[in-house]
N, C-alpha and C positions, 0 to 999 in steps of 0.2 A: 430258689424260681430264676430261669432261665435267663439269659440275656434279651432272644426273643421276646419270652413273655413279658421282661420288664420293660422294652422298647414299644410292644403293644399296649400293654397299661397305661404308659404315660403318656402314648399318642393318643388315645381314648379319652383318658381324663381331661388332654388340651381340648379335646372336641367338642362343639355345641350339642345339645339334644337335636333331634330331628325336628322338632318342631320350630326351635330357635333356628337354626339353618337354611330353612324354608324362609322365614321371614328374610335372615340374612341376604339370602341368594335373590329373594326378590326386590330387596333395599339397591343390591347391586346392579340389577337389569334394569331398574326402573329408574335410577337416578343417572349413571351414564346414559341410557335410552334418551331422556331429557338433555342431557350434556349435548349431546354427538347430534341427537334432532337439530337442537339450535346451530351448533358447528358445521354439519354438514348442508343444514337448510343455508347458510351463508357461503357455504363453499360450490355450492348450486346455483343460489341466485350470482354468486360474482361471476360464473360462466354466462350467464344468460340475461341478467338485469342489471346489473350496477354499471357496466359499461355503458347504460343506454341512459341512465337517469341521473348518476352521480361524476361520471367524467365525460362528457358530452364536450364536443368543439375538439376531440380528436380522432384521428382515422381508426379504423376497427381494428385494426390489428394492435396499435398501440393504445387502445382503451382496455381491450382484454387483457394484455400484461399488467399495466396500472390496474385494472381491477383487480386479477390475481394477487398483485403485489400488495393490494389492503388483505388478502386471503395470510398471505406468508406471513404477514405484520404480527396475526393473532397467534402463529406458529411460534414468532420470535418471543413471545410474551409468553408462553407455556413453559418455557424452561425456569422462569421468573416465579409461577405460579406452583411448579413441584419445588422449588427452593423453600416459597414461603410456606407454604400448605404442608410440605413434607416434614419441616421441621415442627410446624406446630402437632401435625399428627405423632411423632417421635416423644414431644414433649408431654402433650394435653391428651392427647386420645384420637385414633381413626374419627370416631362418631361427629367430633366437633367440626373438623375439617368436612364432613359430608353435607350436613345440615347448612356449613357457609357456603359452599360452592354451589351448591342447586339454587340458593336463592340470591345468588349473585348473577348466575347463567341465566335465570329465567326474568331478571328485572332487565338486566343488559339487551337482551334479546326483545322483548317486547318495546324497549324503546328504540331499536333499529326498525322497529317494523310503524312506530310512529316520526320516524324523521323525515323532514321536508328534504325535496329535492334540491340539485342545484340550479334548477331554474327557478326556483321560490326564495334561498335564502343566501344564492353565490358559494363562494369558497366554503363556506361555515358548514354545507352540507356534508363534502369528502370528510374535511375536519372531524367533524362530529362521527363520522361511520367509523375511521380509522381509531379514534380515540374507544370507542365502544366495543370497536372489536380485540382492542390491545387486552381490555376489561376482561370480555369474553373469553380469551386465549387464557389469561390469570386464572379465574377460573377452570377452565377444561384442567389448565396444569396442575392443580391441587385435587381434582375429582377423582380421575382414575387411580391415583395409590390407594386413596383410602379405601375407595370401592375395592379394588382389586384384594388389597391387605384385611378387609373384613371378612369376606368369602376364604382366603387362602389360611389365614391363624386358624379360623375355627373347624377347618374342616379337618377329615382325617385323611391321613397321609395317603390312603389307595385311592380317594378323591380330590385330592388338593389340585390338581390340576383341572379338574373340571369346573372346582367349586370358582378358583382363581377367574375362568374363563369367564364368567357369568358376567364382568364389568367390561370383555371383550365383546362379549355378543349384543352389551348395548349399541353399539356405533350401528351395526347393520337394523338393530330393532329402530335405533331412532333414526338413521338413514332412512328406513323401509317408510314410517308413519311420515315424517317429512317430505320426501319426494313424493307421496302418493298427491298428500293434500298441494304439495306446489303443482303437482301435473294436472289433478284437476281444477286447481285456477289458471293454468296453462290454455286452457281449452278455452277460454272466451276470448273475443275480440282483443287482438295484440295491444290495442290502444289501452281497455280498462286494467290489462294486465299488468302492463307497466305502469299504470296510473295508481291502483289501487288493491289490485288483485295479489300481487306478490308479497302485500303485507299481512294479509289474512295467517299464514302459517307463524310468522316471528310472533305475532301479539298473543296468538295462541298457545304461548310458552307461558305464560301466565298462570293459565287455566291448568295446565301440565303439571306446574312447579306446585300448585298447593296440593296436587296428589301425590307427588313424592316425597314432599316435607311432612304429610301424614304416616306414610311409609316407614321413612328412616327416622320416624321420634320413639319408635319403639327398639331400636337396635342398640343391642349393648356390647360393650368392648368385649376383646378376646381374653380368655383367661392368661394365655403366654403374655399379652402385653399388658395384664394388670398385675401377673407374677414381676414382669421387670420394673413397672413403678414401684412395687413394693421394696427393690434391691436398688434404693436413688444412691447410695455412695457410689456404685458402679455406673451409673447412666452417666451420659456424656451430658454436659451442660450446653454444650453447642453441637447440636446431633451433625449438622454439615461439616464443622471442621472434622470432626471423627471421623466423617466419611471420604472426604479429601486425603487426610493424611495417611489415615491406616485401611482404609479399602478401595484404594484407586484402582487398582487392579480390578476386584469384579465390578464397579461402577463403569470402567471403560470396555469391560466384557461384555456387561447389559446393554450399553449404550448402542454398540457394534451390530450385536444381536438383533435390537430393535429398528435397525432402520428397512431391512428389506421391505417388513409388511407393511411399515408407513409410506415405503415408496410405491409399493401395489396400490397403497390407497388414496395417495395424490395422484397418480398417474390414471387409475380407472375408474375412481369417484368422484372426481372432479375433474381433471384433463379431458379423458376421452370424451365428456357429457358435452363440455364447450365445444370442441375438435369436431364431433359430428355435426352439431348444429349450426357451427361456423362455416362446416363445409355445404349447407345446405342439402346434408345426403338425406333428411327423415326431418319431420315435423318433431318440434321440441316435447312435445306431449308425450309423441310415441317414446321417443330416448327415454324422457323420465321415469313413465313406464317402465321401460325393458330394466332399466336399474333399478326400480323397485322389486322386480321380482328376483332380481341376483341378489339383493339384501335377502332374500328369505333362504336360499341356497346358501349363502355365505355364513347366515346361523345353522344351518345345518353341519358345513363342513367344519367349523368353529369348535361344534360340538363334535364332530367325528376326532379331529386333530387332539383336541384337549382328554377326550377320554383312551383314544391310544396312547397317549402322553403318559397317562396313568401307568399304562401297562407296559411299556417299551421303553419308559426314559424320556425326558423333555426334549434333549439334543437330538435323537436320532430322528423324531418328528419332525422339527426345525429344519435339520440338515435335508431333509426328504423333499420340504417344502422351499429352499430356497434353490438345491438341484433343480426340481419342478419350474422355479421363475425362470432360472438363467435357460432350459430347455423351451419355454412356452414364450420368450419374449419378442421375436422376433415373428412367431405364427401370430400371435395376437396383433402385433403393428401390421402385418399385413389385411388380418380381417377387419381393422378401423380403416383401411384404403378403400377397400372396395364400398360400393353403394348398396351391400346387401343388409337388407333390416335382421336377417337370420344368422349372417356372419357376425353383425354387430353384437347380437345378445348373445353368440359363443365366445365372443373377446371378453365382452365385461364380466360372464360365467366364470372363464377360465381366471383371468386377472383378477377379479375384485371377491368371487368366492373359492375358487380351487386353491391358487396360489396364496392368496392371503390368508385364506384357513388354515391351512399349513403352516404357512411360516410367521404367522403370526397368533392365532388360535392357543399353545400351549406357552405364550410369551409371559402372559402374569403370574403363573407360576414358576418359571425359570427366574424371572427377575427378583420375584420375593426370595428365592433360595438362594440366592447369592450374597445375602446381608442381613446379620442378626438381628433380633427382633430391636434392638436400642437405636438402631438407625434403618430399619427395614425401609417405613415410608420416605423417608430422604432418599433413600439409595434407589429403590425402585423407580420413583415419581422423576426423581431428577434424568434417571438414564433414559426411561421413556420418554420424556419430554423433550430432551436432547434429541434423542432419536425420532422423534417427530417432527421437532424443526427440519432437522437434515434431512430426512425421507422425502417429508409429504410437504413442509411448508413451501420449500421454493422450487417444487416439480415441476407444478403446472407453470409456472411463469418460464421455467426453463424450457419445460417441453413446447410450448410453444412455439419460443426463438429457434429450438432447434427442427420442429414440423418446417419453419420458413426460412432456414439454413439449408432444409435439406431439400426447396421446392418444391415441398408439399408429401416427399416421402417419409417415413417414419423410422428410417433405421438408424437415425442419429438417436434417435428416444430409445429404441430398443436396447444399444449398446449403454444409454443409459441405466436403465433398469439391471442388467446384467451386472454393472458396475455396483451397486446398491445389494445385488444379491451375493456377490462372492466378497465384499466388506462384512457379510452376515455371516457367512461361510467361516471365515478368517475368525472370527470373533466364539464361534462355536469350536474350532479342534483347538483353540487357546486352554480350553477349561474342560474339568469333570461333570458329569452328569451327577446333581445332587437331591436328584428326585425320591433316590431309597431313602433318603434322611428323614427321621421324625422332626418335628417340629424344635424340640428340644436338640437335638444334634445340631441342628442345623447355628444353635447359639454357638457350638463350639466349648459348651461345658456339659457337666454331668447333671441333671437336673434332678430334683428331690424325687422319690418315687409316687406312683401315683396316688397311694395312700394319701399323702401329704400334699397333694399340691390345693391351688384353690378349691374349695368345695362347689359343689353342682349345682 
């Protein structure tokens, strides 16, 4: 048997059946859609609701900055979720964390929708909001890694990038559903919207949570993970320590590569919406509707980018996405400065769909390919969540301050975006593309031949 035939046989043996794969991909998409429905819902509400009902008594700019500060608190908590649930995923299994995170996320989001306002209970209202936001961030921190890897580890090599991208597609899918519901509620009178209308999308999380739990209960662990569990003596007892001591270079690389895609999300998915509404350039219901339409095209470009990465390699696609981000940063900010609704849509389309699609679409597979199976959940989760905190957690707050410092002009925000893209480019250029290796070769060891691996 030739080397290429053996590799192909091993790759096929580790892959799930087509029927199981469809269930796995649906699970990844549905779960992360719920997670990001809740998380992006909060980001949008932070820009147009929370500054009015939880942070009253401040001038408009200060209230918006503080409101975005609570958004940042959730992002700060995400690495903690990546550490906690990443270790659980490496020790016990990916499916365990997939069930835990979706339950936590659904409950906390429902509770946010039921929170009394500052006028009703005083200072306890923003304290409870921040507390729930932190718990929400921990849940999201654990969700992405498990949802990405359950598709990544079960897929064939030629479709690994596409399978891993389903977890990333959950973000625009959740954004689309959440924004559409929020936009619908925003068409009501402002007083009613701030009183109870904004709560409806959060409370609906309980219903969506039950659907995702039903889907995920039939998902099974990947064969490559189960084989690693069988090799108990060779498994690290503390995956996080193993990761930091022996895999710190790929961890750092995966962190830097993930920053730019998260910056695009933070700037165009959260800050830009709040900026345009605050400038009174357009009605907030129209702005939310345009953002939701951009979510559809974001899914399309994530599919294009991930499919392309399976053909020409992850690194080439990611490099293109970051170069594109640098080239379009100033034009996009100029579009946001205008009063044209058409240019606002093109800004959101280019920044949220095209740039983010190519700079983040193949990232799940890229991050998974940096680590062996025994620490893959920890490595991918920690790198991604620290990148999310650095790239998206503080950017809405920083961008708001930079826009004010620039006298309303957004050239400083453009420079910020370009800086994030340059960091990711440096990370990409320091490592080699591993998308051509099969799942066994990623562990750096010769695996058993296809005939002797775990039975199908």
